[in-house]
C-alpha positions as CSV (number, residue, x, y, z in Angstrom):
1,M,-87.5,-19.9,73.7
2,S,-83.6,-19.9,73.6
3,A,-80.9,-20.7,76.0
4,V,-78.8,-19.4,73.2
5,S,-76.8,-15.3,73.9
6,P,-76.7,-13.5,71.1
7,G,-73.3,-14.4,69.0
8,R,-73.1,-18.2,70.6
9,E,-73.8,-21.0,68.7
10,E,-76.9,-22.9,68.7
11,P,-77.6,-26.0,70.8
12,I,-78.8,-29.5,69.4
13,V,-80.4,-31.8,72.0
14,L,-80.7,-35.6,71.2
15,V,-82.1,-37.6,74.2
16,V,-80.9,-41.0,74.0
17,A,-84.2,-43.8,74.5
18,K,-85.6,-47.2,73.6
19,A,-88.9,-47.4,73.0
20,P,-91.1,-47.6,76.2
21,V,-92.4,-50.8,75.3
22,P,-92.0,-54.3,77.5
23,G,-89.1,-56.5,77.1
24,R,-87.3,-53.3,75.9
25,A,-87.4,-50.7,78.4
26,K,-85.5,-50.8,81.6
27,T,-85.1,-54.6,81.6
28,R,-83.2,-54.7,84.8
29,L,-85.8,-53.0,86.6
30,A,-88.4,-55.2,85.2
31,T,-87.2,-58.1,86.7
32,A,-88.0,-56.3,90.1
33,I,-91.2,-54.3,89.6
34,G,-92.6,-56.3,86.5
35,P,-92.6,-55.2,82.8
36,T,-95.5,-53.4,82.9
37,Q,-94.8,-51.2,85.8
38,A,-90.8,-50.7,84.6
39,T,-92.0,-49.5,81.2
40,A,-94.9,-46.8,82.7
41,L,-91.2,-45.7,84.6
42,A,-89.9,-45.6,81.1
43,R,-92.4,-43.6,79.3
44,S,-92.6,-40.8,82.2
45,M,-88.6,-40.2,82.6
46,L,-88.4,-40.1,78.7
47,L,-91.5,-37.5,78.6
48,D,-90.1,-35.5,81.7
49,T,-86.4,-35.5,80.0
50,L,-88.0,-34.1,76.4
51,D,-89.6,-31.4,78.6
52,G,-87.1,-30.2,80.6
53,C,-84.4,-30.0,77.6
54,R,-87.2,-28.2,75.5
55,R,-87.4,-26.0,78.7
56,E,-83.7,-24.8,78.2
57,V,-82.8,-25.0,74.6
58,D,-85.0,-25.0,71.3
59,R,-83.9,-27.7,69.4
60,V,-84.5,-31.6,70.7
61,G,-84.7,-34.7,69.0
62,V,-84.3,-38.5,70.2
63,L,-81.7,-40.8,69.5
64,C,-82.4,-44.3,69.2
65,A,-80.6,-47.8,68.2
66,G,-83.2,-49.1,65.1
67,A,-85.4,-48.3,62.6
68,D,-88.2,-50.3,64.3
69,E,-88.5,-47.8,67.4
70,V,-88.6,-44.8,65.3
71,A,-92.6,-44.7,64.8
72,I,-93.2,-45.0,68.7
73,L,-90.7,-42.7,69.5
74,A,-91.8,-40.1,67.0
75,E,-95.3,-40.2,68.4
76,L,-94.0,-39.6,72.1
77,A,-91.9,-36.8,71.2
78,G,-94.4,-35.2,68.9
79,P,-94.7,-33.5,65.7
80,G,-91.4,-31.3,64.6
81,S,-88.9,-33.5,67.0
82,P,-86.1,-35.4,64.6
83,I,-85.6,-38.9,65.0
84,V,-82.1,-40.5,64.7
85,V,-81.4,-43.9,64.0
86,Q,-77.7,-44.9,65.3
87,E,-75.1,-46.5,63.1
88,G,-73.2,-49.4,64.2
89,N,-74.0,-51.1,67.1
90,G,-73.2,-50.3,70.9
91,L,-73.7,-47.3,73.1
92,G,-70.4,-46.0,71.5
93,E,-71.8,-46.0,68.4
94,A,-74.9,-44.4,69.5
95,L,-73.5,-41.2,71.0
96,R,-70.6,-41.1,68.1
97,T,-74.0,-41.0,65.6
98,G,-75.5,-38.2,67.8
99,G,-72.7,-36.2,68.3
100,R,-72.1,-36.2,64.5
101,H,-75.7,-35.5,63.3
102,S,-76.2,-32.9,66.0
103,L,-72.9,-30.9,64.8
104,R,-73.5,-31.0,61.2
105,L,-76.7,-28.9,62.8
106,G,-75.9,-27.0,64.8
107,G,-72.4,-25.4,66.7
108,I,-73.0,-27.5,70.3
109,A,-74.2,-31.3,70.5
110,L,-75.5,-32.1,74.0
111,L,-76.7,-35.8,74.5
112,V,-79.0,-36.2,77.2
113,S,-80.2,-39.6,79.2
114,S,-83.6,-40.7,79.3
115,D,-83.2,-43.0,82.1
116,I,-83.4,-39.6,84.4
117,P,-86.1,-38.7,86.9
118,G,-86.2,-35.4,84.6
119,V,-83.4,-32.7,84.1
120,P,-82.2,-30.7,86.8
121,A,-83.4,-26.7,86.2
122,G,-80.5,-25.1,84.6
123,A,-78.1,-28.0,83.5
124,L,-78.6,-27.6,80.0
125,R,-78.5,-23.6,80.4
126,E,-75.0,-24.5,82.2
127,A,-73.7,-27.1,79.9
128,V,-74.6,-24.3,76.9
129,G,-72.3,-21.7,78.6
130,L,-69.2,-23.8,79.1
131,L,-69.2,-24.9,76.0
132,G,-69.9,-21.3,74.5
133,D,-67.1,-20.3,76.8
134,G,-64.2,-22.4,75.8
135,A,-65.0,-25.7,77.3
136,D,-64.2,-28.6,74.6
137,V,-66.2,-31.1,76.9
138,V,-69.1,-30.9,79.4
139,L,-69.9,-34.2,81.3
140,G,-73.2,-34.4,83.9
141,P,-71.7,-37.3,86.1
142,G,-74.1,-40.0,87.1
143,Y,-74.2,-41.5,90.6
144,D,-73.1,-44.6,89.4
145,G,-70.2,-43.9,87.7
146,G,-71.3,-42.8,84.4
147,Y,-72.8,-39.8,82.7
148,W,-75.9,-38.9,81.6
149,L,-74.9,-35.7,79.8
150,L,-72.2,-35.4,77.0
151,G,-71.5,-31.6,75.6
152,V,-69.1,-31.2,73.1
153,R,-68.5,-28.8,70.2
154,E,-66.2,-30.8,68.0
155,L,-66.6,-34.6,67.2
156,H,-63.8,-36.7,69.8
157,P,-64.2,-40.2,68.1
158,A,-61.8,-41.6,70.9
159,L,-64.3,-40.5,73.9
160,F,-66.7,-43.6,72.6
161,A,-64.0,-46.1,71.6
162,D,-63.2,-48.8,74.1
163,I,-65.3,-47.4,76.8
164,P,-66.1,-49.7,79.5
165,W,-70.2,-48.8,79.0
166,S,-72.7,-49.8,81.6
167,T,-70.1,-50.1,84.2
168,A,-68.9,-47.9,87.4
169,S,-65.5,-47.3,85.3
170,V,-67.3,-44.9,82.2
171,L,-66.8,-41.7,83.3
172,E,-63.3,-42.2,85.4
173,T,-62.2,-43.8,81.9
174,T,-64.0,-40.9,79.6
175,L,-62.3,-38.3,81.6
176,A,-59.1,-40.2,81.0
177,R,-59.3,-40.3,77.4
178,C,-60.1,-36.3,77.3
179,R,-56.9,-35.7,79.5
180,D,-55.3,-37.7,76.8
181,L,-56.5,-35.6,74.3
182,S,-55.7,-32.4,76.6
183,L,-59.3,-31.5,76.3
184,D,-60.6,-29.1,78.6
185,V,-63.4,-30.5,80.3
186,R,-66.6,-29.5,82.8
187,L,-68.5,-31.2,85.3
188,L,-71.9,-30.6,85.9
189,E,-73.5,-31.7,89.5
190,P,-74.2,-35.6,89.7
191,W,-77.4,-37.0,88.8
192,R,-79.0,-40.1,89.1
193,D,-80.3,-42.3,86.2
194,I,-82.7,-45.0,87.4
195,D,-81.5,-48.8,86.0
196,T,-81.7,-50.9,88.9
197,P,-84.0,-51.2,92.2
198,A,-81.1,-49.6,94.4
199,D,-81.2,-46.3,91.9
200,L,-85.4,-46.8,92.8
201,A,-85.4,-46.7,96.4
202,A,-82.6,-43.5,96.7
203,V,-85.0,-41.7,94.3
204,A,-87.9,-42.8,96.4
205,V,-86.6,-40.9,99.6
206,R,-86.9,-37.4,97.5
207,I,-89.8,-38.4,95.1
208,E,-91.6,-34.8,96.0
209,T,-88.3,-32.6,94.9
210,L,-88.0,-34.9,91.9
211,P,-87.9,-32.2,88.7
212,G,-90.1,-34.7,86.5
213,R,-93.6,-34.3,87.3
214,R,-94.9,-37.5,85.5
215,T,-92.1,-39.5,87.1
216,A,-92.6,-38.3,90.7
217,E,-96.4,-39.1,89.7
218,T,-95.6,-42.5,88.4
219,L,-94.0,-43.5,91.7
220,A,-95.9,-43.5,94.7
221,I,-95.0,-44.9,97.7
222,G,-96.8,-46.7,99.9
223,G,-95.9,-49.2,102.9
224,E,-92.7,-49.8,103.9
225,K,-90.2,-47.1,104.4
226,A,-88.2,-46.5,101.4
227,Q,-85.3,-47.0,102.5
228,D,-85.9,-50.7,103.1
229,F,-87.0,-51.7,99.2
230,E,-83.3,-52.0,98.2
231,S,-83.0,-55.1,100.2
232,K,-86.7,-56.0,100.0
233,D,-89.0,-57.0,97.3
234,L,-90.0,-53.5,96.2
235,G,-93.3,-54.4,97.2
236,G,-94.2,-51.2,99.0
237,F,-94.1,-49.2,95.8
238,V,-97.5,-48.8,94.2
239,F,-97.3,-47.6,90.4
240,V,-99.7,-45.7,89.2
241,H,-99.8,-44.2,85.5
242,R,-102.1,-40.8,85.2
243,A,-101.8,-38.6,82.3
244,S,-101.9,-35.0,84.1
245,G,-102.3,-33.8,87.1
246,G,-99.9,-33.3,89.8
247,H,-96.9,-30.1,89.8
248,D,-93.3,-30.0,88.5
249,T,-91.0,-29.6,91.0
250,G,-87.7,-28.9,88.9
251,N,-87.0,-26.0,90.9
252,R,-85.1,-28.5,93.7
253,R,-81.6,-26.9,92.2
254,D,-82.3,-23.2,92.3
255,E,-79.3,-22.8,94.7
256,Q,-76.3,-21.6,92.4
257,R,-74.6,-24.2,90.7
258,T,-70.4,-24.7,90.3
259,S,-69.0,-26.5,87.5
260,R,-65.6,-27.8,88.1
261,R,-62.5,-27.6,85.6
262,L,-60.4,-30.8,85.1
263,N,-56.9,-30.2,84.2
């Protein structure tokens, strides 16, 4: 199965991930829900993201920060999935490495965060189509002011330099950089990272519509209202970890998606 029409350049996806092990994955969440539960959530989101990408693009791998994560990520990603280790330090260098690696092998590079509760249905196909039609950059905005997807046809190192990573200004700064470079930018519909208790609370109220089956299974709501979790101790969350079962609700965005051109 391929998302690419005849004559179009082939996309390559790298999912940006940390090995889901206690003390390394979802550290901000771990302070509220504990490292074991945070690790289970990170694992589920990574697997759901890989599955969602593979439903729309044939060539999918993982981008990680260090060689010590390769074995764990390779086991989770499965046979034949490339694991790319970033060069340099920090998220900017990771994205630069990922973009350069993907563009060497294919015509379109898509870098996707693993901190999302599954991939919105159709999002990667839309990104590939926009890039194939001439957009220079496609971004999937996050509700936190960052982005969960970056797609390019050429490497633009300035998109990764001097960006205030892990702040609410990431997307705004990146868009300004694109304007400075006269790049044609398109935006997908916003989606949510799960990095903080507030993010967890926001996702909890729509758990039944999440596109990620494992993530939905890992998050089970009990006790208090989900809306109250942000201001309380998250004690109402019950985390379960099942190998299978449930169903994928990836069709939550079957309605028509529209992208935006930024001048």
